[in-house]
C-alpha angles and dihedrals in degrees: 000000000000123000103184131088132212094284088067092051095064094079092067105029091122092059100039121058103246092150146134119230122210122180119231139158090021116175126188109234107205115218085221127216132339113255106172146322138216136191119227111180103314094330121103117210117197122192120206127174091261108026148018112237121199123196128191130177124217132190117326101317118017131098121185121204128194124186121200112186117216091220116013111061123169120214114281091015090151095059114131124245112274092185099059114078118249097246097042112147121210120239122213128257129224102226127207128172140187134164095282106030146034113206123199114189129194113183102300097343121088133186109207112198115204106211102209117053091017117236137131129234126190126218134186119209113224130209089273088058091246121135119238119199109238104176138333136201113250092219113329115275125338135213128208143120138275130208108234109202116197123188114213125189118232089225133359111286093011122138089211111095139180121217119220119191120204126182113225127189115236139181130195150128134282123201134188117242128197121243098255110035120114122218128213126181145064093128123251109015133128102223105115125275096280104062096183110126094035134108123196143160123269095219124112107237133156119245107202116211097359120175130172100346133041129153095183129036144151101291123045119186110188095215142094133208114211130210083234088072104255136110124209116196122194100219097209128116099198135100106281149135140255125206119188102195095301100113094037128016116255094002124120113198135188123183140169139187093226144359138061122337099227142125140179128221119206126186141171143159094255136028095244090052090047090055090047091054090049096053092041085068104030095038138262124263110255113238107269122227111274092240090064088072091061133084124295132206108214140153144148083282162347107205103193147019089249091056091051093051093045092050094051091047092050092055090051095043092051093047099248118144114238133181108168143022120205122209117209124202098302090081088079101031142015095229135054093234132051102025107071109125096034088106091180130098120276095232093199091063097028106032096166107025096161092052090046091051092048094046096053089042088060086055089056097260124127123208120233121186130204117232128181129198093230120099112194119218086233093056125104092243099049098100092042090053091049093047091047091051088233097141133083111257144223126237091279093055095252125128106280110240127193139155128252137155096290096047143273107334153170127214125236110243099228089178095062125079091231094049092050093048092051093048094043092053089058092049090050093053091050093045090054087055089060105266110155105190143022133228114200111197134181089022098144073079092255090216117023116161112214093234092058111117127215127195117220125213091260090057096254118134124222133177125246096259092059095059105017096117094052098049093098090040091055092044091054090049090052094049093043095051093042091050091053090048089055093045117006092186099054124083111235121236113210121173111188138167101211139037147127141251107307097023088124091076089069092056093255116173108197129195130202098253134240099342123185114263092236143091088266089056091053095048099074098042097097091050092051095049094044093049093050094044091054089061100046103276096109098160095061108137141159137250094263111235092018129275114227129065128335122150101206135022112271102202098188095049092045093051093046092050094049091046089055089048091068087070099043126085101258126030104214123143107196134164149137104293100237081097115031113248092198117090092219091070095057135081125296095252091055090047094049093050095046097040088070092050096047090048089050088055088058095044088055093055094111090052095043093045089053088054088055089052091051090051094049093050103037109013093244108153121234090232109051130193120239093240087074084070092051097064094093090052091049092050091050091050091049109044085155104044091205092076116086124247090246090066090079126067089222097049091093089067089057095049092042089061088068090066096053113113094147095081135024142174120257097207113315098304107056133060108197128193111182119212106238104172137056126267096013116165098174140010131210115236128188103219122214116228118288134049122307132194129206104252100199098057118167118251114278093015131115112243111254113244126217131193112230130231094063142077115260135180115235119201116227140180133190089267095057141046124217100256127152128192123214122246107249093033123140114205118185117202140177132214123268116293134180094225138345086266083079095046111142121178094177087093116050135175109206117197120199122187105211126198132162089233089067108070095175137013136178134194136176123203119200123213135176136142091288097235116050114111113239093007088154094051091046093049092238097144145075131228119214108205123203127181137172135201121194117202129173097271106017145033121220123201118192126196126194139160133212136174135076092263136224142253110293095017112157113253089210137006134222102225130199110189114197114190114193128206097033101147100192143023109283117242094219138004122192134180113206088343093308115118114238126199104188097087118120122208117198116207091191094067103010094242130144118207122196125180122200143145118251121201090184096261115133108280131192120197117192125194118191 
């Protein structure tokens, strides 16, 4: 939520960091010559004549490096790593040394230290036991300066500005790149998938009303993923900069004005394994509650208890599933300005909040409240926050006050023990009233003067610039740990706009900020979610329908955005309420089209929940880029991994897949191409290899089949979305429900898309009670395993079940198996060698439907 545009920002440009950074007077600071090394536990300490370099190995494919200069030390250089998870355990190196080099090897990843001059190169050993260079330091870390240019308005709202240039010292790292590799990363930016050739700030900052280009947004991740299958993460929380071979050809550069000089290199043979190695170190996303995958009612904002009740009832009356309602800032004040920080119910608008929360909960709807870290000096809690020493301070130790759009304010110090205690007490009071989830907004923080001081848990004090990018990260950690303290058995729900590398381990669910309510706002949403998912933040999603602006209701755009939302991680329409974001307040045609899609979202809960399980155990995002499908091609093109991709005439197809943000995979089964422009009758789709079926086939029609490995045009209409389903895919579904409160997995419809080109297929469906924290770690789940084998004259489907189960687990299931692409009536169908006669073959759509009861014993179904 943010209502103001740039003209409102000018009043506080000095205290926010709305700046441009330009490098100048940069000098490479050689880390000198190797002197000695020692091994302490699993940590290697290397002494050079100008720095101490520490190396640690993690998991199967991650090496962390920390430089501590003997002379040049930036402020807060002793800060801990915020990226590495708290319980990370070091792996051991195999160490080899000769006169010129020291080599540290972890599994297939090696750090080769050149002794003089000192620099580190990283190699990955391939299946032929040959080492491939991934990335190399240019010359250790560098030091230099940047010009920080700040534009300041002469008066508030004026177009006349004054530019002030300040030189800031920086340190960072420079790496060599090869000529062909593509680079993804940096977090939320709208720059295209391949970000090579771009420079941008590392400073979390909201971009209100963005569309098709944005160099700086809410959520920076100082990392890149390369097409050469490595990730390098700059492990620094401070204001900084990232240059991906724009300033200098084939040079990747990270820098910061403060903080630790450290980075982590991750590598693997495949992209999924690379992601797994990344989350093994930065932390895995805890499994969210099942209800979080349902439909949300949300707007800026509901102004009264009566409006909340009426909205919930309207969803139910119009037969739209609903699982949560989100209250924006009007829950604590009737106006936009002047009330932020009250963090208590406005009893005039919400006279009986606890009863309201309980009543809509009985209707299957959870309550989520917005909270912000700003406490206005006009709010009812200002003096309490000051007296409790909960706020960040100025140089004199007083609560730091500054002006921004909402009023004169202070900022909760989420790093300090006192700030956390004060904030947590408020969350506890609200939780006891029945609130289920938390929305943390403005957590960049939106305004964060550089001279603001924060107190860390060890008593040290740092300025805002040193920890700006981890403010939201720390806030999420605080809320997450406090929620588990209040109820260790309940999975937390934390919706937040800003964070850092590793924020996923605190259950953070990010969104893509205050996007323009326009076609141009819809266009970059796939890019944003894919980029974030590739660096751990797999639940990144958009305000469906767009948030900012818009004068009249654009039916086509709204429908297209909400159709796309069915196949993104969180289904949450949200917007400024001059145009209703909720489907129930629009015309009947819009409702009738979108009702089917929202109900489909609920039918797909078993499939979507299994994607959540995959993410929590392996780091695989729910939305997946098409270049994941190109790995087999790349491996075929590069039998010897030492040759470059350009050596093959087909290698361009592989590299081109990195640029594709038009289509994506929703899990393994679905290929989705959102419609992002008006009056579109067809879309072009680059198909991965294999066979693909049109998913939204008209009634009584055979699904059209496409051969992969080519570009095809898919017809579309306002009633459908271009979605294909992979041959060999299993898709489990449930019947219609009003909310996940009614979820019932004792009756499943299992779709299988058969094709003779797929000789074998496997699928695993995850099930638990949908709410218990650490159900996976505790073993409180079941896995339903489905497999298929296609032989010349018959198809075999196998069902099995493993896992110790959970409370409320069905003892048996009523199964409806629907097999697609069966072109004729089968001669014989048997279940565990017993002939069955209740199967129904439909000539109109070439489907075969078989009903049976499954008591979870191994079953084999054979169709001849």
